[in-house]
C-alpha positions as CSV (number, residue, x, y, z in Angstrom):
1,M,0.0,0.0,0.0
2,S,1.7,3.2,-1.2
3,N,1.2,6.5,0.5
4,Q,2.4,9.7,-1.2
5,N,0.8,12.2,1.1
6,I,2.3,13.9,4.2
7,W,0.2,13.5,7.3
8,R,0.5,16.6,9.4
9,I,-1.1,16.3,12.8
10,K,-1.9,19.8,14.2
11,N,-2.3,18.7,17.8
12,T,-0.4,15.6,18.8
13,N,-1.2,15.8,22.5
14,P,-4.8,16.9,23.3
15,N,-5.9,16.9,26.9
16,Y,-8.3,14.0,26.6
17,R,-9.3,14.3,30.3
18,E,-10.9,17.7,29.8
19,K,-14.7,17.6,29.4
20,D,-14.9,19.3,26.0
21,W,-11.3,18.5,24.9
22,L,-12.3,18.2,21.3
23,L,-13.8,21.7,21.2
24,T,-10.7,23.1,22.8
25,T,-8.5,21.3,20.3
26,L,-10.4,22.4,17.2
27,T,-10.5,26.1,18.3
28,A,-6.8,26.1,19.2
29,N,-5.9,24.5,15.9
30,R,-7.6,27.5,14.2
31,G,-5.7,30.0,16.3
32,L,-8.7,30.9,18.4
33,T,-7.2,31.5,21.8
34,S,-9.5,34.1,23.4
35,K,-13.1,33.6,24.4
36,K,-14.2,36.4,22.0
37,S,-12.4,34.9,19.0
38,V,-14.1,31.5,19.7
39,E,-17.5,33.3,20.0
40,D,-17.0,35.2,16.8
41,Y,-16.0,32.1,14.9
42,L,-18.7,29.8,16.2
43,N,-21.4,32.5,16.1
44,P,-20.6,34.9,13.2
45,S,-22.4,38.2,13.2
46,L,-23.5,41.0,10.9
47,D,-21.0,43.3,12.6
48,Q,-18.1,41.2,11.2
49,I,-19.3,42.0,7.7
50,I,-20.0,45.7,8.2
51,N,-16.7,46.3,10.0
52,T,-14.7,45.1,7.0
53,Q,-12.5,47.9,5.9
54,I,-12.9,48.9,2.2
55,S,-11.0,51.5,0.2
56,D,-12.6,54.6,-1.3
57,L,-16.0,53.8,0.2
58,D,-16.9,57.4,0.8
59,K,-15.8,58.5,-2.7
60,G,-17.8,55.8,-4.3
61,L,-20.9,56.5,-2.2
62,K,-20.7,60.2,-2.9
63,R,-20.7,59.6,-6.7
64,V,-23.5,57.1,-6.6
65,V,-25.7,59.2,-4.4
66,K,-25.2,62.1,-6.9
67,A,-26.2,59.8,-9.8
68,I,-29.4,58.7,-8.0
69,K,-30.4,62.2,-7.1
70,N,-29.8,63.6,-10.6
71,K,-31.4,60.5,-12.3
72,E,-28.2,59.9,-14.3
73,K,-28.2,56.9,-16.6
74,T,-26.1,54.4,-14.7
75,V,-24.9,50.9,-15.6
76,V,-23.8,48.1,-13.3
77,Y,-21.2,46.3,-15.4
78,S,-21.0,42.6,-14.5
79,D,-18.7,39.7,-14.7
80,Y,-20.2,36.5,-16.1
81,D,-19.4,34.0,-13.3
82,A,-21.6,33.3,-10.2
83,D,-19.8,35.9,-8.2
84,G,-20.2,38.6,-10.8
85,I,-23.8,37.7,-11.6
86,T,-24.9,37.7,-7.9
87,A,-22.9,40.9,-7.3
88,T,-24.8,42.5,-10.2
89,A,-28.1,41.4,-8.8
90,I,-27.3,42.9,-5.4
91,M,-26.1,46.2,-6.8
92,W,-28.6,46.6,-9.5
93,E,-31.7,45.7,-7.4
94,T,-30.6,48.0,-4.6
95,L,-29.9,51.0,-6.8
96,Y,-33.1,50.5,-8.7
97,D,-35.1,50.3,-5.5
98,L,-33.5,53.5,-4.3
99,G,-34.8,55.3,-7.4
100,A,-31.7,55.2,-9.6
101,D,-32.0,55.1,-13.4
102,V,-29.9,51.9,-13.7
103,M,-29.5,48.9,-15.9
104,P,-27.2,45.9,-15.7
105,Y,-24.7,45.1,-18.4
106,V,-23.4,41.5,-18.7
107,P,-20.6,41.1,-21.3
108,H,-20.4,38.0,-23.5
109,R,-17.4,35.9,-22.6
110,I,-16.4,35.0,-26.2
111,K,-17.4,38.2,-28.0
112,E,-16.3,40.8,-25.5
113,G,-13.9,39.0,-23.1
114,Y,-13.4,39.6,-19.4
115,G,-14.1,42.9,-17.7
116,L,-14.6,46.3,-19.2
117,S,-14.4,46.6,-22.9
118,I,-13.7,49.9,-24.7
119,E,-16.2,49.1,-27.4
120,A,-18.9,48.5,-24.8
121,I,-18.0,51.8,-23.0
122,E,-18.2,53.7,-26.3
123,G,-21.7,52.2,-26.9
124,L,-22.9,53.0,-23.4
125,A,-21.6,56.6,-23.7
126,K,-23.5,57.1,-26.9
127,S,-26.7,55.9,-25.2
128,G,-26.2,58.6,-22.5
129,V,-24.7,56.6,-19.7
130,S,-22.6,58.9,-17.4
131,L,-21.7,56.4,-14.6
132,I,-20.5,52.8,-14.8
133,I,-20.2,50.8,-11.6
134,T,-18.2,47.6,-12.0
135,V,-18.7,44.5,-9.8
136,D,-16.2,41.7,-9.4
137,H,-13.7,43.3,-11.8
138,G,-12.0,46.5,-12.8
139,V,-8.7,46.7,-10.9
140,T,-6.7,46.0,-14.0
141,A,-8.8,48.2,-16.4
142,V,-6.4,51.1,-16.8
143,K,-6.9,51.7,-20.5
144,Q,-10.6,51.1,-20.3
145,V,-11.2,53.6,-17.5
146,E,-9.0,56.1,-19.4
147,A,-11.2,55.7,-22.4
148,A,-14.3,56.2,-20.3
149,N,-12.9,59.4,-18.7
150,K,-12.3,60.9,-22.1
151,L,-15.9,60.2,-23.1
152,G,-17.2,61.9,-19.9
153,V,-18.2,58.6,-18.3
154,D,-17.3,58.2,-14.6
155,V,-16.3,54.8,-13.3
156,V,-16.7,53.5,-9.8
157,I,-14.9,50.1,-9.5
158,T,-16.0,47.6,-6.9
159,D,-13.6,44.6,-6.9
160,H,-11.7,42.1,-4.8
161,H,-9.0,40.8,-7.1
162,V,-5.3,41.4,-6.3
163,L,-4.3,44.9,-7.2
164,P,-1.7,45.3,-10.0
165,K,1.2,47.8,-9.8
166,E,-0.8,50.3,-11.8
167,T,-4.4,50.9,-11.0
168,P,-7.1,52.7,-13.0
169,K,-7.8,56.4,-12.5
170,A,-11.4,55.8,-11.5
171,C,-13.8,58.0,-9.5
172,A,-13.4,55.4,-6.7
173,L,-11.6,52.1,-6.3
174,V,-13.8,50.3,-3.8
175,H,-11.7,47.4,-3.0
176,T,-10.7,44.7,-0.5
177,T,-9.4,41.1,-0.9
178,D,-11.2,40.1,2.3
179,L,-14.5,39.5,0.5
180,C,-15.7,38.1,-2.8
181,G,-17.0,40.5,-5.5
182,A,-20.6,40.1,-4.3
183,G,-19.4,40.7,-0.7
184,V,-17.8,44.0,-1.8
185,A,-21.0,44.9,-3.6
186,W,-23.2,44.0,-0.6
187,R,-20.9,46.0,1.8
188,F,-21.0,49.0,-0.5
189,C,-24.8,48.8,-0.7
190,W,-25.1,48.5,3.0
191,E,-23.4,51.9,3.5
192,L,-25.5,53.4,0.6
193,V,-28.7,52.2,2.2
194,K,-27.7,53.4,5.6
195,K,-27.1,56.9,4.2
196,Y,-29.9,57.0,1.8
197,K,-32.8,54.8,2.9
198,P,-32.4,53.0,6.2
199,S,-35.8,51.4,5.9
200,Y,-34.3,49.2,3.1
201,E,-31.9,47.4,5.4
202,N,-34.1,44.3,5.8
203,N,-34.3,43.9,2.0
204,L,-30.5,44.0,1.9
205,L,-30.2,41.4,4.6
206,E,-32.2,39.1,2.4
207,K,-29.6,39.6,-0.3
208,L,-27.0,38.0,1.9
209,E,-28.2,34.7,0.3
210,L,-26.7,35.9,-3.0
211,A,-23.4,37.0,-1.3
212,A,-23.2,33.5,0.3
213,I,-23.6,31.7,-3.1
214,A,-20.9,33.9,-4.5
215,T,-18.5,33.5,-1.6
216,I,-18.7,29.7,-1.9
217,A,-18.7,29.6,-5.7
218,D,-15.6,31.9,-5.8
219,L,-13.6,29.7,-3.3
220,V,-13.0,32.6,-1.0
221,P,-11.6,31.5,2.5
222,L,-14.4,31.1,4.9
223,N,-13.1,33.0,7.8
224,G,-13.9,36.4,9.3
225,A,-16.5,38.4,7.3
226,C,-16.8,35.7,4.6
227,R,-17.7,33.1,7.2
228,A,-20.4,35.5,8.6
229,I,-21.7,36.1,5.1
230,V,-22.0,32.3,4.4
231,K,-23.5,31.5,7.8
232,L,-26.1,34.3,7.7
233,G,-26.7,33.8,4.0
234,L,-27.4,30.1,4.2
235,D,-29.9,30.8,6.9
236,Q,-31.6,33.3,4.6
237,L,-31.4,30.8,1.7
238,S,-33.3,28.3,3.7
239,R,-36.4,30.6,3.5
240,T,-35.7,32.3,0.2
241,K,-38.4,34.3,-1.5
242,R,-36.7,34.4,-4.9
243,P,-38.6,32.4,-7.5
244,G,-35.3,31.9,-9.4
245,I,-33.4,30.4,-6.5
246,K,-36.4,28.2,-5.7
247,S,-36.5,27.0,-9.3
248,L,-32.8,26.4,-9.4
249,I,-32.9,24.2,-6.2
250,K,-36.0,22.3,-7.4
251,N,-34.6,21.7,-10.9
252,S,-31.3,20.5,-9.4
253,G,-33.0,17.7,-7.5
254,I,-31.9,19.0,-4.0
255,T,-34.5,17.9,-1.4
256,G,-32.6,18.6,1.9
257,P,-31.0,21.7,3.3
258,V,-28.8,23.8,1.0
259,G,-25.2,23.9,2.3
260,T,-21.8,24.7,1.0
261,Y,-21.6,21.4,-0.9
262,E,-24.9,21.9,-2.7
263,I,-23.9,25.5,-3.7
264,G,-20.4,24.6,-4.7
265,H,-21.1,21.4,-6.6
266,I,-24.7,21.7,-7.8
267,L,-26.1,25.3,-7.9
268,A,-23.1,27.5,-8.7
269,P,-22.0,25.3,-11.7
270,R,-25.4,25.9,-13.3
271,I,-25.2,29.6,-12.7
272,N,-21.6,29.6,-14.1
273,A,-22.5,27.4,-17.2
274,M,-24.4,30.2,-19.0
275,G,-21.4,32.6,-18.7
276,R,-19.0,29.9,-19.7
277,I,-20.5,28.8,-23.0
278,E,-23.6,31.0,-23.7
279,H,-24.5,34.4,-22.2
280,G,-24.4,35.1,-18.4
281,L,-27.3,37.4,-18.8
282,E,-29.7,34.5,-18.6
283,S,-28.3,33.6,-15.2
284,L,-28.9,37.1,-14.0
285,R,-32.5,36.9,-15.4
286,L,-33.0,33.8,-13.3
287,I,-31.6,35.3,-10.1
288,C,-33.8,38.4,-10.5
289,A,-36.9,36.7,-11.8
290,K,-40.2,37.9,-10.2
291,N,-42.4,35.3,-12.0
292,Q,-42.2,31.6,-11.0
293,E,-43.1,30.4,-14.5
294,Q,-40.4,32.4,-16.1
295,A,-38.0,31.2,-13.4
296,D,-38.8,27.6,-14.1
297,K,-38.0,28.0,-17.8
298,L,-34.7,29.7,-17.1
299,A,-33.7,27.0,-14.5
300,T,-34.3,24.4,-17.2
301,L,-32.2,26.3,-19.6
302,L,-29.4,26.6,-17.1
303,A,-29.5,22.8,-16.4
304,K,-29.4,22.0,-20.1
305,T,-26.5,24.4,-20.7
306,N,-24.7,22.9,-17.7
307,T,-25.0,19.4,-19.2
308,R,-23.4,20.7,-22.4
309,R,-20.7,22.4,-20.4
310,Q,-20.0,19.0,-18.6
311,G,-19.5,17.3,-22.0
312,L,-17.1,20.0,-23.2
313,T,-15.2,19.8,-20.0
314,T,-14.9,16.0,-20.0
315,G,-13.6,16.0,-23.6
316,A,-11.0,18.7,-22.9
317,I,-9.8,17.0,-19.7
318,E,-9.2,13.7,-21.6
319,G,-7.1,15.5,-24.1
320,A,-5.3,17.7,-21.6
321,L,-4.2,14.8,-19.4
322,S,-2.2,13.3,-22.3
323,L,-0.4,16.6,-23.0
324,V,1.1,17.3,-19.5
325,K,4.9,17.2,-19.6
326,G,6.4,15.5,-16.6
327,E,9.6,17.7,-16.6
328,H,7.7,21.0,-16.1
329,L,7.1,22.4,-12.6
330,I,4.1,24.3,-14.0
331,G,2.1,22.3,-16.5
332,V,1.1,24.4,-19.5
333,V,-1.1,22.7,-22.1
334,A,-2.8,24.3,-25.1
335,H,-5.3,23.3,-27.8
336,S,-7.4,25.1,-30.4
337,Q,-10.4,22.8,-29.8
338,W,-10.9,23.6,-26.2
339,H,-13.7,26.0,-25.3
340,E,-12.3,29.0,-23.4
341,G,-15.3,28.8,-21.1
342,V,-14.2,25.5,-19.6
343,I,-10.4,25.8,-19.4
344,G,-10.5,26.9,-15.8
345,L,-12.3,23.6,-14.9
346,V,-9.8,21.6,-16.9
347,A,-6.9,23.3,-15.0
348,S,-8.5,22.4,-11.7
349,R,-8.8,18.8,-12.7
350,L,-5.1,18.7,-13.8
351,V,-4.1,20.1,-10.4
352,E,-6.1,17.4,-8.7
353,K,-4.3,14.8,-10.8
354,H,-0.7,16.1,-10.6
355,H,-0.6,18.4,-7.6
356,R,1.3,21.0,-9.5
357,P,0.2,24.5,-10.7
358,M,-1.5,24.1,-14.1
359,I,-2.2,26.5,-17.0
360,V,-4.7,25.5,-19.7
361,I,-4.8,27.6,-22.9
362,S,-7.5,27.8,-25.5
363,I,-5.6,28.6,-28.7
364,G,-7.0,31.3,-31.1
365,D,-5.6,32.5,-34.4
366,T,-4.0,35.7,-33.1
367,F,-4.9,35.8,-29.4
368,S,-5.4,32.9,-26.9
369,K,-7.1,32.7,-23.5
370,G,-5.4,31.1,-20.5
371,S,-6.7,29.9,-17.2
372,A,-4.5,28.9,-14.3
373,R,-5.0,27.0,-11.0
374,S,-2.4,26.6,-8.3
375,I,-1.4,24.6,-5.2
376,P,-0.8,26.0,-1.6
377,G,2.5,27.8,-1.4
378,F,2.7,29.1,-4.9
379,N,1.1,32.4,-6.0
380,I,0.0,31.8,-9.6
381,V,-1.1,35.4,-10.3
382,E,2.4,36.7,-9.3
383,A,4.0,34.0,-11.5
384,I,1.9,35.0,-14.5
385,R,2.5,38.7,-14.0
386,A,6.3,38.0,-13.9
387,S,5.9,37.0,-17.6
388,S,3.7,40.0,-18.4
389,K,5.8,41.0,-21.5
390,F,4.1,38.1,-23.3
391,L,0.6,39.0,-22.2
392,I,-2.2,41.3,-23.2
393,D,-3.8,41.2,-19.8
394,A,-3.8,39.2,-16.6
395,G,-5.5,39.1,-13.3
396,G,-6.8,36.9,-10.5
397,H,-5.9,35.5,-7.1
398,P,-2.9,33.5,-5.7
399,M,-4.7,30.2,-6.4
400,A,-6.5,31.1,-9.6
401,A,-5.9,33.5,-12.5
402,G,-6.7,34.2,-16.1
403,F,-4.9,36.0,-19.0
404,T,-4.9,36.8,-22.7
405,I,-1.7,36.0,-24.6
406,E,-0.6,36.5,-28.2
407,T,-0.7,32.9,-29.7
408,K,2.8,33.3,-31.1
409,H,4.2,33.8,-27.5
410,I,2.8,30.6,-25.9
411,E,6.0,28.6,-26.2
412,A,8.2,31.5,-24.8
413,F,5.7,32.1,-22.0
414,T,5.7,28.4,-21.0
415,S,9.5,28.4,-20.8
416,K,9.7,31.7,-18.9
417,I,7.1,30.8,-16.3
418,N,8.8,27.4,-15.6
419,V,12.2,29.2,-15.1
420,Y,10.4,31.5,-12.6
421,A,8.8,28.4,-10.9
422,Q,12.3,26.9,-10.3
423,T,13.1,29.7,-7.9
424,I,10.0,29.2,-5.8
425,I,8.7,25.7,-6.0
426,T,10.3,23.1,-3.7
427,D,9.7,19.4,-3.3
428,E,7.8,20.2,-0.1
429,I,5.4,22.4,-2.0
430,L,4.9,19.6,-4.5
431,T,4.1,17.0,-1.9
432,P,0.4,16.9,-0.9
433,V,-0.2,17.5,2.8
434,I,-3.3,16.2,4.7
435,N,-3.8,18.4,7.7
436,I,-5.1,16.3,10.6
437,E,-6.7,17.9,13.7
438,C,-5.7,15.2,16.1
439,V,-5.7,11.4,16.8
440,L,-9.1,9.9,17.8
441,K,-9.6,6.6,19.6
442,T,-12.6,4.6,18.3
443,D,-14.5,5.5,21.4
444,D,-14.1,9.2,20.5
445,I,-16.1,8.7,17.3
446,N,-19.5,9.4,18.9
447,A,-22.6,11.6,18.6
448,H,-21.4,14.1,21.3
449,N,-18.1,14.8,19.4
450,F,-19.9,14.9,16.1
451,K,-22.1,17.6,17.5
452,I,-19.0,19.6,18.4
453,I,-17.5,19.1,14.9
454,K,-20.7,20.4,13.3
455,M,-20.3,23.7,15.3
456,F,-17.5,24.5,12.9
457,E,-19.8,24.6,9.8
458,P,-20.0,26.0,7.2
459,Y,-17.0,24.3,5.8
460,G,-15.2,25.5,2.7
461,M,-12.0,27.2,1.5
462,G,-9.9,28.2,4.6
463,N,-12.2,26.2,6.9
464,P,-12.1,22.6,5.6
465,Q,-14.1,19.9,7.4
466,P,-12.1,18.6,10.4
467,V,-10.0,15.6,9.4
468,F,-8.9,13.0,12.0
469,L,-6.6,10.0,12.3
470,T,-7.4,6.7,14.1
471,R,-4.7,4.1,14.2
472,N,-5.0,0.3,14.2
473,M,-8.5,0.0,12.9
474,V,-9.4,-3.6,11.9
475,I,-11.1,-4.3,8.6
476,E,-14.2,-6.4,9.2
477,D,-15.5,-6.2,5.6
478,I,-14.2,-4.8,2.3
479,R,-15.7,-4.2,-1.2
480,T,-15.5,-1.8,-4.1
481,V,-18.6,0.0,-5.3
482,G,-19.6,2.3,-8.2
483,P,-20.0,1.7,-11.9
484,A,-16.2,1.2,-12.3
485,N,-15.6,-0.1,-8.8
486,Q,-13.9,3.2,-8.2
487,H,-15.0,3.7,-4.6
488,L,-13.9,1.7,-1.5
489,K,-16.5,0.5,1.1
490,L,-15.1,-0.7,4.4
491,Q,-16.5,-1.8,7.8
492,L,-14.0,-0.8,10.4
493,D,-14.4,-1.6,14.1
494,G,-18.1,-1.3,13.8
495,F,-18.1,1.8,11.7
496,S,-19.2,2.1,8.0
497,A,-16.5,3.9,6.0
498,I,-16.5,5.1,2.3
499,G,-13.5,6.2,0.3
500,F,-14.6,8.0,-2.9
501,N,-12.2,7.3,-5.8
502,K,-10.1,5.1,-3.4
503,G,-11.0,1.9,-5.1
504,E,-7.4,1.1,-5.9
505,F,-6.7,0.5,-2.2
506,G,-9.0,-2.5,-2.4
507,H,-6.3,-4.5,-4.2
508,S,-4.0,-4.5,-1.2
509,L,-6.4,-4.8,1.7
510,R,-8.0,-7.9,3.3
511,P,-10.4,-8.5,6.1
512,G,-8.5,-8.8,9.4
513,D,-5.9,-6.2,8.3
514,S,-5.0,-3.4,10.7
515,I,-4.8,0.0,9.2
516,D,-4.3,3.7,10.1
517,V,-7.2,5.7,8.6
518,V,-7.4,9.5,7.9
519,Y,-11.0,10.5,7.6
520,T,-13.8,13.0,8.1
521,I,-17.0,12.2,10.1
522,S,-20.4,12.6,8.6
523,E,-24.0,11.4,9.1
524,D,-24.8,8.3,7.0
525,T,-27.7,9.8,5.1
526,Y,-27.9,6.6,2.9
527,A,-28.6,4.4,6.0
528,G,-31.0,7.1,7.2
529,D,-30.7,6.0,10.9
530,G,-28.5,8.9,12.1
531,S,-25.4,6.6,12.4
532,L,-22.0,8.0,11.8
533,Q,-19.9,7.3,8.7
534,L,-16.2,7.8,8.1
535,K,-15.2,9.4,4.8
536,I,-11.8,8.1,4.1
537,Q,-9.1,10.6,2.9
538,D,-6.1,8.2,3.1
539,I,-4.9,4.9,4.5
540,Q,-1.7,3.3,5.7
541,A,-0.9,-0.1,7.0
542,S,-0.6,0.0,10.7
543,G,3.0,-0.1,11.8
């Protein structure tokens, strides 16, 4: 039985005699050492969101209030992913309800590309628009904002992406990296409502459900204000009034509560699918739908588009896997047949497979689109910007980024970014690490401790589900399940255990073997009797 992962136990010596030792261990592992920090983490509040510091807030508010009062033609300029679409819904609905003359603008990924386009700005200026508010993009739009300024169009940028060296000369750069794009939009609207129409605050609190969807979909770390947004937003989502969200949930076949998994793996991909391969405007129409019949039709459209997106992604992944070169620290693969709307998903899959930063490029005749995903310890947006002489534009986060490149420069870019990687990437960074909270004895796997573990929900980026290690568990039964026998099903010391995509372990295990198991604990919903199930992350033979 081979094991290529490093097991890193955060607390090797918990005080098992303490009454709630597991709660103490889990809070300490998260750096929560004071009573207040524990309280803030376990019971996130609205204050954590509205206390988030954001740049240029007053400048942005002043310009927007002026536009509302003077009935200036205003546009909320969207991005086409789930974060951008929900941010647009928050900003557009709020401004409209405050009396602004405002419309949303969702660019077409293929025809217009990412972010502000000079052509679109020129068209909006001709139609009399005097204010553009960006959501979830804009920090890299130096030339575009310059063009807008020349045309007499003011731009207020609201964004959360990493700031480049040169920022646009906008009216206001409303920015923080502590929230997602929709979080920044919500925070801006909160201040706007407080100044302009305090009676609207409850409406805005309802919109936290949209900010929660965005926060999860955009893989923002779930701590601090983002954790509060998701916790409060999921609560709001459980009683949503939006016909579009109701239709989306129903059409997706979700029957139980909607949590981070349901959003991240079922709902957000449907919202994203339209922007990836069709037009994100349809997703915005769904989110903002007032009529249930219209919402149902749009939810069906999103589901069909998502099925098409899945097919395009699967085909591209199969081709990309065969093109990865073993000698490269950063895998760069490119093909003219890959749809630019799915290359980010392909990059994610390659990272899962190879545990290396990966860049996937959709080749065009003159210009090509690239999408990158990284691993902990390597800032991919910095790496890409270090090769900026080959690029038309680039932006993103340390773990995910996108760019446009002249096709003729792809080979040179591949070489340069791998030279850069050699100065940063070590063997340690390339070895997958499983972070384990502590060692549990089999007696510790019980309903009381499971209740403590659930206190740390919602799980997600920056707050993964707690992982534990139990040594010397005896295999009582073993089988592989799934259409290709890809999953491992074990009975261990009286516990049911499932290892998704761990079927290969079945060849080297036998009943009676003693193994060390790394796992998370969940409720066995399949059994339906409230019993606990171990979800296997890794296995080693007991030594």
